[in-house]
C-alpha positions as CSV (number, residue, x, y, z in Angstrom):
1,M,96.8,-72.7,-61.7
2,H,94.1,-74.7,-60.3
3,S,92.7,-72.5,-58.4
4,L,91.8,-70.4,-61.5
5,K,89.0,-72.2,-62.2
6,F,87.0,-71.1,-59.4
7,A,84.6,-67.9,-60.3
8,Q,86.0,-65.7,-57.2
9,T,89.7,-66.5,-57.7
10,R,89.5,-65.6,-61.2
11,F,87.8,-62.5,-60.8
12,L,90.6,-61.3,-58.7
13,A,92.9,-62.9,-61.2
14,V,91.3,-60.4,-64.0
15,I,91.7,-57.1,-61.8
16,S,95.2,-58.1,-61.0
17,F,96.4,-58.9,-64.5
18,V,94.7,-55.6,-65.7
19,W,96.6,-53.7,-62.8
20,L,99.8,-55.3,-63.3
21,A,99.6,-54.4,-66.9
22,F,98.9,-50.6,-65.9
23,F,101.9,-50.7,-63.5
24,I,104.6,-51.8,-66.0
25,L,103.2,-49.9,-68.8
26,T,103.6,-46.6,-66.3
27,R,106.8,-47.7,-65.6
28,S,107.8,-48.0,-69.0
29,L,106.7,-44.8,-70.2
30,L,108.0,-43.0,-66.8
31,L,111.5,-44.7,-67.8
32,S,111.2,-43.5,-71.5
33,T,111.4,-40.0,-70.4
34,H,114.8,-40.2,-68.5
35,L,116.7,-42.9,-70.4
36,N,120.1,-41.3,-70.2
37,E,119.7,-40.5,-66.5
38,A,118.5,-44.2,-65.7
39,Q,121.5,-45.4,-67.4
40,L,120.7,-48.7,-67.2
41,G,122.1,-51.7,-68.3
42,L,120.8,-55.6,-69.0
43,G,121.3,-56.3,-65.2
44,S,120.0,-53.0,-63.8
45,S,116.9,-53.3,-65.9
46,L,116.3,-56.6,-65.1
47,A,116.3,-55.5,-61.3
48,L,114.5,-52.3,-61.6
49,F,111.4,-54.5,-63.0
50,G,111.9,-57.2,-60.6
51,E,112.2,-54.7,-57.7
52,G,109.1,-53.1,-59.2
53,L,107.2,-56.1,-59.7
54,V,107.4,-57.1,-56.1
55,Y,106.1,-53.5,-55.1
56,D,103.2,-53.9,-57.9
57,L,102.3,-57.3,-56.2
58,V,102.4,-56.2,-52.4
59,F,100.2,-53.0,-53.3
60,L,97.6,-55.4,-55.1
61,L,97.7,-57.7,-51.9
62,Y,96.7,-54.5,-49.7
63,A,94.3,-52.9,-52.1
64,L,92.4,-55.8,-53.3
65,A,92.1,-57.1,-49.7
66,P,88.5,-55.8,-49.1
67,L,87.2,-57.0,-52.2
68,G,88.6,-60.3,-51.7
69,L,86.8,-60.8,-48.6
70,Y,83.4,-59.5,-50.0
71,L,84.1,-62.7,-52.4
72,L,85.0,-65.1,-50.2
73,L,82.3,-64.2,-47.8
74,C,79.6,-63.9,-50.7
75,P,77.1,-67.0,-50.2
76,E,77.0,-68.9,-53.4
77,R,73.3,-67.9,-54.0
78,V,74.1,-64.3,-54.1
79,W,77.0,-64.9,-55.8
80,Q,75.2,-66.4,-59.0
81,S,72.5,-63.5,-58.8
82,R,72.0,-61.2,-61.4
83,W,72.8,-58.2,-59.8
84,N,76.0,-59.4,-58.0
85,Q,77.3,-60.0,-61.8
86,R,76.5,-56.6,-62.8
87,L,78.2,-55.3,-59.3
88,L,81.5,-57.2,-60.6
89,Q,81.1,-55.6,-64.0
90,M,81.1,-52.1,-62.0
91,V,83.6,-53.1,-59.8
92,L,86.0,-54.3,-63.2
93,I,85.2,-50.9,-65.2
94,L,85.5,-48.3,-62.0
95,S,89.1,-50.3,-61.0
96,I,90.0,-49.9,-64.8
97,F,89.2,-46.1,-64.5
98,I,90.7,-45.8,-61.1
99,M,94.2,-47.0,-62.5
100,L,94.2,-45.1,-65.6
101,F,93.3,-42.3,-63.5
102,T,96.3,-43.0,-61.2
103,A,98.5,-43.6,-64.0
104,V,98.1,-40.1,-65.9
105,A,98.6,-38.4,-61.8
106,E,101.5,-40.3,-62.0
107,W,103.0,-39.0,-65.2
108,L,102.0,-35.4,-64.4
109,F,103.5,-35.9,-61.2
110,W,106.5,-36.8,-62.6
111,D,106.8,-34.5,-65.0
112,E,106.5,-31.9,-62.1
113,F,109.0,-33.6,-59.9
114,S,110.6,-36.6,-61.2
115,V,109.8,-38.9,-58.4
116,R,107.1,-41.1,-57.8
117,F,104.3,-39.9,-55.5
118,N,105.3,-39.3,-52.1
119,F,104.8,-36.6,-49.0
120,I,104.3,-34.0,-51.6
121,A,101.1,-35.7,-52.8
122,V,100.1,-36.7,-49.2
123,D,100.4,-32.7,-48.5
124,Y,98.7,-32.1,-51.6
125,L,95.4,-34.1,-50.4
126,V,95.3,-32.1,-47.2
127,Y,94.9,-28.7,-49.1
128,S,92.3,-30.1,-51.8
129,D,90.7,-26.9,-52.6
130,E,93.9,-25.2,-53.7
131,V,95.2,-28.3,-55.6
132,L,92.0,-29.0,-57.2
133,N,91.6,-25.6,-58.4
134,N,95.3,-25.6,-59.6
135,I,94.6,-29.0,-61.7
136,L,91.6,-27.4,-62.9
137,E,93.6,-24.3,-64.0
138,S,96.4,-26.1,-65.2
139,Y,94.9,-29.0,-67.0
140,P,91.8,-29.8,-69.6
141,I,90.6,-32.0,-66.5
142,Y,86.9,-32.9,-67.8
143,P,87.9,-33.8,-71.2
144,L,90.5,-35.6,-69.6
145,L,88.1,-37.4,-67.4
146,A,85.6,-38.2,-70.3
147,A,88.5,-39.8,-72.1
148,L,89.7,-42.3,-69.5
149,A,85.8,-43.2,-68.7
150,L,85.5,-43.9,-72.3
151,I,88.8,-45.8,-72.2
152,A,87.7,-47.8,-69.4
153,V,84.6,-48.7,-71.2
154,F,86.5,-50.0,-73.9
155,I,88.8,-52.1,-72.1
156,T,85.7,-53.6,-70.1
157,L,83.9,-54.5,-73.5
158,A,87.0,-56.0,-74.7
159,L,87.1,-58.3,-71.3
160,R,83.4,-59.6,-71.9
161,G,84.3,-63.0,-73.0
162,T,86.7,-63.6,-69.7
163,M,84.1,-62.2,-67.7
164,R,81.5,-64.2,-69.0
165,S,83.8,-67.6,-67.9
166,V,84.2,-66.0,-64.7
167,A,80.1,-66.0,-64.2
168,S,80.1,-69.8,-65.5
169,A,83.0,-70.8,-63.2
170,P,82.4,-72.9,-60.0
171,V,82.5,-71.0,-57.0
172,L,84.9,-72.0,-54.0
173,S,83.7,-74.5,-51.2
174,W,84.0,-72.7,-47.5
175,R,86.9,-74.7,-47.0
176,Q,88.4,-73.9,-50.0
177,R,87.7,-70.1,-49.1
178,S,89.4,-70.2,-45.5
179,M,92.2,-71.7,-47.2
180,V,92.7,-68.9,-49.3
181,F,91.7,-66.6,-46.4
182,G,94.6,-68.0,-44.7
183,S,97.3,-67.7,-47.7
184,W,96.3,-64.2,-48.1
185,A,96.5,-63.1,-44.6
186,L,100.2,-64.9,-44.8
187,L,101.3,-63.0,-47.6
188,I,100.0,-59.6,-46.3
189,G,101.9,-60.1,-43.0
190,L,105.0,-61.2,-44.8
191,G,104.6,-58.0,-47.1
192,V,104.2,-55.8,-44.1
193,S,107.1,-57.5,-42.4
194,V,109.6,-57.2,-45.4
195,V,108.9,-54.6,-47.8
196,G,109.1,-51.1,-47.5
197,Q,109.9,-47.8,-48.7
198,D,113.7,-49.1,-48.9
199,F,113.3,-52.8,-49.5
200,P,113.8,-54.6,-51.9
201,R,115.0,-50.9,-53.2
202,D,117.8,-49.5,-51.6
203,A,119.3,-46.2,-50.9
204,G,122.0,-45.0,-52.5
205,G,123.1,-44.9,-56.6
206,N,121.0,-43.8,-59.0
207,V,118.0,-42.1,-57.8
208,Y,116.3,-42.5,-61.1
209,Q,116.4,-46.0,-61.1
210,H,115.0,-46.0,-57.7
211,E,111.9,-44.1,-58.3
212,L,111.1,-46.3,-61.4
213,S,111.1,-49.5,-59.6
214,A,108.6,-48.2,-56.8
215,N,105.0,-48.6,-57.5
216,G,103.4,-45.0,-57.1
217,P,100.1,-46.0,-55.2
218,Y,102.3,-48.1,-52.7
219,Q,105.0,-45.1,-52.0
220,F,101.6,-43.0,-51.7
221,F,100.4,-44.9,-48.8
222,A,103.5,-45.5,-47.2
223,A,104.8,-41.9,-47.6
224,F,101.1,-40.8,-45.5
225,R,102.4,-43.4,-42.9
226,N,105.5,-42.0,-42.6
227,N,105.2,-38.5,-42.8
228,Q,107.3,-38.1,-39.5
229,L,110.8,-39.7,-38.8
230,D,112.1,-39.7,-35.8
231,Y,115.8,-39.0,-36.1
232,E,117.1,-41.2,-33.4
233,Q,115.2,-44.1,-34.6
234,F,116.4,-44.1,-38.2
235,Y,119.6,-42.1,-38.5
236,P,123.2,-42.4,-37.4
237,L,124.0,-41.3,-33.7
238,L,127.1,-39.6,-32.1
239,P,127.3,-39.6,-28.5
240,L,125.7,-36.5,-26.9
241,N,128.8,-35.1,-25.5
242,Q,130.5,-35.3,-28.8
243,V,127.3,-33.7,-30.6
244,A,127.3,-30.8,-27.9
245,E,130.9,-30.0,-28.5
246,R,130.9,-30.2,-32.4
247,M,127.5,-28.3,-32.4
248,R,128.9,-25.2,-30.3
249,D,132.1,-25.1,-32.0
250,E,129.7,-25.0,-35.4
251,V,127.8,-21.9,-34.2
252,R,131.0,-20.4,-32.2
253,E,131.6,-16.6,-33.3
254,P,133.8,-14.1,-31.0
255,N,131.1,-11.9,-30.4
256,A,128.7,-14.8,-29.3
257,T,128.3,-16.0,-25.6
258,F,126.9,-19.3,-24.7
259,I,124.5,-18.7,-21.5
260,D,122.5,-22.1,-20.9
261,S,123.8,-24.5,-18.7
262,D,122.9,-27.6,-20.8
263,P,125.8,-28.2,-23.1
264,L,123.6,-29.4,-25.8
265,S,121.7,-25.9,-25.9
266,I,123.0,-23.4,-28.6
267,R,121.5,-20.5,-27.0
268,R,124.0,-17.9,-27.2
269,Q,124.2,-14.0,-26.3
270,I,125.2,-12.1,-29.7
271,D,126.7,-8.7,-29.5
272,N,127.0,-7.1,-32.9
273,P,129.7,-3.9,-32.7
274,G,128.7,-0.7,-33.7
275,Q,125.3,1.6,-32.7
276,P,122.2,-0.6,-34.0
277,K,121.1,0.5,-37.1
278,R,117.0,1.2,-37.1
279,M,116.3,0.1,-40.6
280,N,112.7,-1.1,-41.8
281,V,113.2,-4.4,-43.4
282,I,110.9,-5.7,-46.3
283,L,112.0,-9.6,-46.5
284,V,110.7,-11.1,-49.9
285,T,110.7,-14.9,-50.4
286,I,110.3,-15.7,-54.0
287,E,108.6,-19.0,-55.2
288,S,110.9,-21.4,-56.9
289,L,113.1,-19.1,-58.1
290,S,116.1,-21.2,-59.3
291,A,119.5,-19.2,-59.3
292,K,119.6,-20.7,-62.9
293,Y,116.7,-18.6,-64.4
294,L,118.9,-15.4,-63.6
295,G,120.5,-13.8,-66.7
296,S,123.4,-12.5,-64.6
297,E,123.9,-16.5,-63.5
298,G,124.4,-17.5,-67.4
299,D,120.6,-17.8,-68.7
300,T,120.4,-16.4,-72.1
301,R,116.3,-16.1,-72.7
302,G,116.0,-12.6,-71.1
303,L,113.6,-13.6,-68.1
304,S,115.1,-11.7,-65.1
305,P,115.9,-8.1,-66.8
306,E,114.9,-6.4,-63.2
307,L,116.8,-8.7,-61.3
308,D,119.8,-8.6,-63.2
309,A,119.9,-4.9,-63.1
310,L,119.4,-5.2,-58.8
311,R,122.2,-7.1,-58.8
312,Q,124.4,-4.4,-60.0
313,Q,123.2,-2.2,-56.7
314,S,122.7,-4.9,-54.2
315,L,125.0,-7.2,-51.9
316,Y,124.5,-10.4,-53.9
317,F,125.1,-14.0,-52.6
318,S,126.5,-16.1,-55.4
319,N,126.7,-19.3,-53.6
320,L,124.0,-19.8,-51.6
321,Y,121.8,-22.8,-51.4
322,A,118.5,-23.7,-50.0
323,T,117.7,-26.2,-47.2
324,G,115.1,-28.4,-49.0
325,T,112.7,-28.6,-52.1
326,R,109.3,-27.2,-50.5
327,T,108.3,-23.6,-49.3
328,T,107.7,-24.8,-46.1
329,R,111.4,-25.8,-45.8
330,G,112.3,-22.2,-47.3
331,L,110.2,-20.6,-44.6
332,E,111.7,-22.7,-41.8
333,A,115.4,-22.1,-42.7
334,I,114.7,-18.2,-42.8
335,T,112.1,-17.6,-40.3
336,L,114.1,-20.1,-37.5
337,S,117.4,-20.8,-38.9
338,I,117.0,-24.2,-38.6
339,P,118.6,-27.5,-40.7
340,P,116.0,-29.5,-42.6
341,T,115.0,-32.2,-39.7
342,P,113.8,-35.4,-41.2
343,G,110.3,-35.6,-42.0
344,R,107.7,-32.6,-42.1
345,S,109.1,-29.1,-41.9
346,I,108.3,-27.2,-38.3
347,V,105.9,-25.2,-39.9
348,K,103.6,-28.1,-40.6
349,R,104.3,-29.7,-37.0
350,V,100.7,-28.8,-35.9
351,G,101.1,-28.6,-32.1
352,R,104.7,-27.7,-32.3
353,E,105.0,-25.2,-34.6
354,S,104.7,-22.2,-32.2
355,G,106.8,-20.6,-29.6
356,F,110.3,-20.4,-31.1
357,A,113.3,-17.4,-31.3
358,S,112.0,-16.7,-34.7
359,L,113.2,-13.7,-36.7
360,G,110.0,-12.1,-36.2
361,Q,110.6,-12.4,-32.5
362,Q,114.0,-11.0,-32.7
363,F,112.2,-7.8,-34.4
364,T,109.0,-7.8,-32.4
365,A,111.5,-7.8,-29.1
366,Q,113.2,-4.5,-30.9
367,G,110.0,-2.6,-31.0
368,Y,109.3,-3.6,-35.1
369,D,106.0,-4.5,-36.2
370,S,106.8,-7.6,-37.4
371,V,104.5,-8.8,-39.9
372,F,104.2,-12.2,-42.2
373,M,102.3,-11.3,-45.6
374,Y,101.1,-14.1,-47.7
375,G,99.4,-14.0,-51.5
376,G,97.4,-16.9,-50.7
377,R,95.4,-18.3,-47.5
378,G,97.8,-18.7,-44.9
379,Y,95.7,-21.7,-43.4
380,F,97.6,-23.7,-46.4
381,D,100.5,-25.5,-45.1
382,N,99.8,-24.4,-41.9
383,M,101.4,-21.1,-42.4
384,N,99.0,-18.8,-40.4
385,A,99.6,-21.0,-37.4
386,F,103.3,-20.9,-37.8
387,F,103.9,-17.0,-38.1
388,E,101.1,-16.2,-35.3
389,G,102.8,-18.8,-32.8
390,N,106.3,-17.2,-33.7
391,G,105.8,-13.3,-33.5
392,Y,104.1,-11.9,-36.2
393,R,100.8,-11.0,-37.5
394,I,99.2,-12.0,-40.5
395,V,98.3,-10.2,-44.0
396,D,96.8,-13.0,-46.2
397,Q,94.5,-13.0,-48.9
398,G,91.7,-13.7,-46.7
399,S,92.2,-10.4,-44.6
400,V,92.2,-8.5,-47.8
401,P,89.2,-6.7,-49.5
402,D,88.0,-8.0,-52.8
403,E,88.2,-4.6,-54.2
404,E,92.2,-4.2,-53.6
405,V,92.7,-7.5,-55.6
406,S,93.1,-7.5,-58.9
407,F,93.8,-10.8,-60.1
408,T,93.9,-14.4,-58.2
409,N,94.4,-18.2,-59.6
410,A,94.0,-21.2,-57.8
411,W,97.5,-20.0,-55.2
412,G,96.3,-16.7,-54.4
413,M,96.4,-13.1,-55.6
414,S,99.2,-11.9,-57.6
415,D,102.6,-10.9,-56.9
416,E,101.6,-7.0,-58.1
417,D,98.6,-7.4,-55.5
418,L,100.6,-8.7,-52.8
419,Y,103.5,-6.1,-53.2
420,R,100.7,-3.3,-53.2
421,Q,99.5,-4.6,-49.9
422,A,103.1,-4.6,-48.5
423,L,103.3,-0.9,-49.5
424,K,100.0,0.0,-47.7
425,V,101.1,-1.9,-44.4
426,A,104.5,0.2,-44.9
427,D,102.9,3.6,-45.3
428,A,100.4,2.6,-41.9
429,D,103.3,1.7,-40.2
430,F,105.4,4.9,-41.0
431,A,102.3,7.1,-40.2
432,R,102.3,6.1,-36.9
433,D,106.0,6.2,-36.6
434,R,106.7,2.2,-36.1
435,A,109.6,0.5,-37.8
436,F,108.6,-2.5,-39.5
437,F,109.6,-5.7,-40.4
438,L,107.5,-7.7,-43.8
439,Q,108.0,-10.8,-44.4
440,L,106.4,-11.6,-47.9
441,M,105.5,-15.1,-49.6
442,T,104.9,-14.6,-53.2
443,T,103.1,-17.3,-55.1
444,S,102.9,-16.5,-59.0
445,N,105.7,-18.4,-59.8
446,H,103.9,-21.6,-59.3
447,R,102.1,-23.8,-61.6
448,P,99.4,-23.1,-63.3
449,Y,102.1,-20.0,-64.2
450,S,99.2,-17.3,-64.5
451,Y,99.5,-13.6,-64.0
452,P,97.7,-10.3,-65.3
453,E,98.0,-9.7,-69.0
454,G,99.4,-7.4,-70.9
455,R,102.8,-7.3,-68.2
456,I,105.1,-8.8,-70.2
457,D,105.4,-10.5,-73.4
458,I,104.7,-14.5,-72.7
459,A,101.3,-15.3,-72.1
460,S,99.8,-16.0,-68.9
461,G,99.6,-19.7,-68.6
462,S,102.2,-20.7,-70.9
463,G,104.6,-22.0,-68.7
464,R,107.4,-21.9,-66.0
465,E,109.5,-19.0,-68.4
466,G,106.3,-16.4,-68.4
467,A,105.7,-17.2,-64.5
468,V,109.5,-16.2,-64.0
469,K,109.6,-13.2,-66.1
470,Y,106.4,-11.9,-64.4
471,T,107.9,-12.7,-60.8
472,D,110.9,-10.4,-62.2
473,Y,108.4,-7.6,-63.7
474,A,106.8,-7.5,-60.3
475,I,109.8,-6.9,-58.6
476,G,110.9,-4.3,-60.7
477,E,107.5,-2.4,-60.4
478,F,107.3,-2.9,-56.5
479,L,110.6,-1.1,-56.4
480,R,109.9,1.7,-58.2
481,A,106.7,2.6,-56.4
482,A,108.5,1.9,-53.1
483,K,111.1,4.6,-54.4
484,Q,108.2,7.4,-54.1
485,K,107.8,6.8,-50.6
486,P,109.1,8.8,-47.5
487,W,110.3,5.3,-45.9
488,F,112.5,4.2,-48.7
489,D,115.7,5.6,-47.9
490,N,115.2,4.1,-44.5
491,T,114.5,0.6,-45.8
492,M,116.2,-2.5,-46.3
493,F,115.0,-5.2,-49.1
494,V,115.7,-8.8,-49.2
495,F,114.7,-10.9,-52.0
496,V,115.7,-14.5,-51.4
497,A,113.9,-17.6,-53.0
498,D,112.1,-20.6,-50.7
499,H,113.6,-23.2,-53.0
500,T,114.4,-23.9,-56.8
501,A,112.0,-25.0,-59.5
502,G,113.4,-28.4,-59.1
503,S,115.7,-30.7,-57.4
504,A,115.6,-34.0,-59.4
505,G,118.6,-35.6,-60.4
506,K,120.7,-38.6,-60.6
507,E,121.8,-38.6,-56.6
508,D,119.5,-38.6,-54.0
509,L,120.7,-34.5,-53.2
510,P,122.1,-33.3,-56.3
511,V,123.6,-30.1,-54.9
512,S,123.7,-28.0,-57.9
513,S,119.5,-28.2,-57.8
514,Y,119.7,-26.2,-54.2
515,K,121.3,-23.0,-55.8
516,I,119.0,-19.8,-55.1
517,P,119.8,-16.0,-55.2
518,L,119.8,-13.7,-52.6
519,F,119.9,-9.9,-52.9
520,I,120.0,-7.5,-50.1
521,Y,119.4,-4.0,-51.4
522,A,119.4,-0.7,-49.5
523,P,120.7,2.0,-51.7
524,G,122.9,4.5,-49.9
525,L,123.0,2.3,-46.8
526,I,124.5,-1.0,-48.3
527,G,127.1,-0.8,-50.6
528,Q,127.1,-3.1,-54.0
529,A,129.5,-6.1,-53.5
530,E,129.3,-10.0,-54.3
531,V,129.4,-12.5,-51.5
532,S,131.3,-15.7,-53.3
533,M,131.5,-17.5,-49.9
534,L,129.2,-21.2,-49.7
535,A,126.4,-20.1,-47.5
536,S,122.9,-21.7,-46.7
537,Q,119.5,-20.6,-45.9
538,I,120.1,-20.7,-42.4
539,D,122.7,-18.2,-42.3
540,L,120.5,-15.5,-43.8
541,A,118.8,-14.5,-40.1
542,P,122.1,-13.9,-38.1
543,T,123.8,-11.9,-41.1
544,L,120.8,-9.9,-41.4
545,L,120.7,-8.8,-37.6
546,G,124.5,-8.6,-38.0
547,L,123.8,-6.0,-41.0
548,L,121.5,-4.1,-38.3
549,N,124.7,-4.1,-35.5
550,T,121.5,-5.9,-33.6
551,D,122.3,-7.7,-30.0
552,Y,119.7,-10.3,-29.6
553,T,119.6,-13.8,-27.9
554,S,120.4,-16.3,-30.7
555,T,119.3,-20.2,-30.9
556,F,119.7,-19.9,-34.6
557,F,122.2,-22.7,-36.3
558,G,123.4,-20.6,-38.8
559,R,126.1,-17.4,-38.5
560,N,126.8,-14.3,-39.7
561,V,128.5,-15.0,-43.0
562,L,129.8,-11.0,-43.5
563,R,132.0,-11.1,-40.3
564,D,135.5,-10.7,-41.5
565,D,136.2,-13.8,-39.0
566,A,133.7,-16.0,-40.5
567,A,134.4,-19.5,-40.5
568,P,134.6,-21.3,-43.8
569,G,131.0,-21.8,-45.0
570,R,128.5,-24.9,-45.5
571,A,125.4,-25.9,-47.0
572,L,122.9,-27.9,-45.2
573,I,120.2,-29.5,-47.4
574,G,117.5,-32.4,-47.5
575,N,114.4,-33.8,-49.0
576,Y,112.1,-35.3,-46.7
577,Q,114.5,-38.4,-45.9
578,H,117.9,-37.6,-47.1
579,L,119.9,-34.9,-45.2
580,G,122.9,-33.5,-46.3
581,L,126.2,-31.2,-45.6
582,F,127.8,-29.6,-48.6
583,D,131.3,-28.2,-47.7
584,G,132.1,-26.4,-51.0
585,A,133.8,-30.1,-52.2
586,S,131.9,-32.6,-51.0
587,L,128.7,-34.0,-49.6
588,A,127.9,-36.4,-46.6
589,I,124.4,-37.7,-46.9
590,L,122.7,-39.5,-44.0
591,S,119.6,-41.6,-44.8
592,P,117.4,-43.8,-42.9
593,R,118.4,-47.1,-41.6
594,Q,121.9,-45.7,-40.5
595,L,123.1,-45.3,-43.9
596,M,125.6,-43.0,-44.6
597,R,127.1,-41.7,-47.7
598,R,129.6,-39.1,-48.9
599,H,129.6,-37.5,-52.6
600,D,133.1,-36.6,-53.3
601,D,133.8,-33.8,-56.2
602,A,129.8,-33.2,-55.7
603,L,129.3,-30.3,-58.0
604,G,131.5,-32.4,-60.8
605,K,131.3,-36.2,-61.1
606,S,129.8,-36.8,-57.9
607,V,131.7,-40.2,-57.1
608,E,129.4,-41.8,-54.3
609,S,130.7,-44.4,-51.5
610,L,129.8,-45.8,-48.3
611,A,131.2,-43.8,-45.3
612,E,131.6,-44.2,-41.6
613,Q,130.8,-42.4,-38.4
614,S,135.1,-41.5,-38.2
615,D,134.8,-39.5,-41.4
616,P,134.9,-36.2,-40.4
617,L,132.6,-35.0,-42.9
618,I,130.3,-37.2,-41.8
619,A,130.5,-36.6,-37.8
620,R,130.1,-32.8,-38.8
621,S,126.7,-33.6,-40.8
622,I,125.1,-35.8,-37.8
623,A,126.4,-33.3,-35.3
624,Y,124.2,-30.6,-37.2
625,Y,120.9,-33.1,-37.6
626,E,121.3,-35.0,-34.3
627,G,121.6,-31.7,-32.5
628,A,118.9,-29.8,-34.4
629,S,116.7,-32.9,-33.7
630,Y,117.6,-33.1,-30.1
631,D,117.5,-29.5,-29.2
632,F,113.8,-29.4,-31.0
633,G,112.5,-32.3,-29.1
634,H,113.5,-31.1,-25.8
635,N,112.2,-27.4,-26.2
636,L,115.9,-25.7,-26.3
637,L,114.9,-23.4,-29.3
638,G,112.0,-21.9,-27.4
639,W,111.7,-18.0,-27.2
640,H,112.5,-16.3,-24.0
641,A,111.5,-12.7,-23.6
642,P,114.1,-10.2,-22.7
643,A,113.7,-9.3,-19.0
644,Q,113.2,-5.6,-19.9
645,A,110.6,-4.8,-22.6
646,K,111.6,-2.8,-26.1
647,V,110.3,0.7,-26.6
648,Q,108.6,1.4,-29.8
649,V,111.4,2.0,-32.2
650,S,111.0,4.8,-34.7
651,Q,112.0,5.0,-38.1
652,R,112.8,8.5,-38.4
């Protein structure tokens, strides 16, 4: 360690060792929360910390490069000045504070998502106002920052002796500095070319081990850089003629006629039998409502009395799975009926989010007033641009007068306030003799889990249980108010979750963690029944239009699962990088670097094995995701207005 006798390298070593200590401590603490799930033996423990050390060192190479450049270019006279020594003290204390803050942020992120920083953290930075307010409402942030500052000062004071040795050490000569600079540049180049999100880690196996071996800050910047993933570049492919044939087989129904000459297009005319039912539709997408929270699904805490009663009066889908883990994925699946292509959801692809043959466009073409209603501000996650560009008008928190909002938190107005606005819009359309399609997105079942006091027997802000019970309460109040309206008897109510409250598990795609409830309620018009057939969120739009006997031109990848001749179900699930198809027994997973795997007995032991394209389940999965990515990239999913404009539909 001859080089450590010099001042510049000694100072860099001090910061590096402190940061490494934080990284190792953070990894160890996160591991302690999932010791059983991580299933570590001696060999896997050594591999976990060894891979983690590689990521830690590579991140330090990147993060300390600006400081290293300053130290190597700093003239000896400046280096020995008093102000420079004070600057180094400030750099040390600031770096320690930043690492303490990062460690706490990682802990909180891990507690919420059971993963290291990823694209979710990147997305949160884009919408800093909502996220900052959410943090301020959820945690004692100012006392926490003060405590971190005190700890940083204490650690810096403990290193005073080491810093004195830095100040008294000789400086590098210019020749030595050039050698250090060249070595550093070489190591950075090696890190860029060799180390990535999936190396030295690898896909497959125990997900907790992979996440724990990562470095949080490294993963954050890697996710920022790789927020978009090109399917053709990173995932396994089939010949396009096979994709075309398989994809049409997947969406083919007896009442469907393909109308596009391009064999890779799934555009088809859907002729639903029977007289069209001109019913109003209110589709409520509920934030983070896992099926496991419902009493009728086995929960014993009494969190869902309203929904449990509603199940006895509704068409209830007991085997439905969300496509993803984020709100925008759920909205994408429900609105566009498309599998979760890799990277960001289409909702957030700025400049590419508009012009699709959406559910809203289908209703608008039938003469409905299609409205997207959001409890928060619709610029969040690019929702306003997406819905405005796909046939909806917008009602969000920003368009509601303050006096009509009784409660808000970081994410927007309470569910009660959103439902009151829905009643207001429905009343206005009814007064104009206009049928309506209202697509709502709630916010109350989200951290900080706050809601109006006095509604339920769990205090506001106390946790997820209270938010779930308040969500349930608000739905009950909404339906009771709607029953007093003259339009109620001709209205279909749909309640479905956007995603579950958590999708972490030992596998990359734990199937059971994607299960969500779906209620379709229209007393006197649709009878009570249970649908146990396996289904996906992407099946909701064609199933809904089928219930209404609506004829339309479809680019939906979903199917009407209520047809007597419906094909066996499947669920499409993903999480930004990993793309899955579940057939009710086994799960196919496609991952970057053309990796293909399957999990047999996916809801039980979930036995993982590598797979090939010749595997029928793998080939089916590739056809869905390659086909969806191709159709999106080649503009085959666009809205084509009907040749003749539809007249306004009366609801009376």
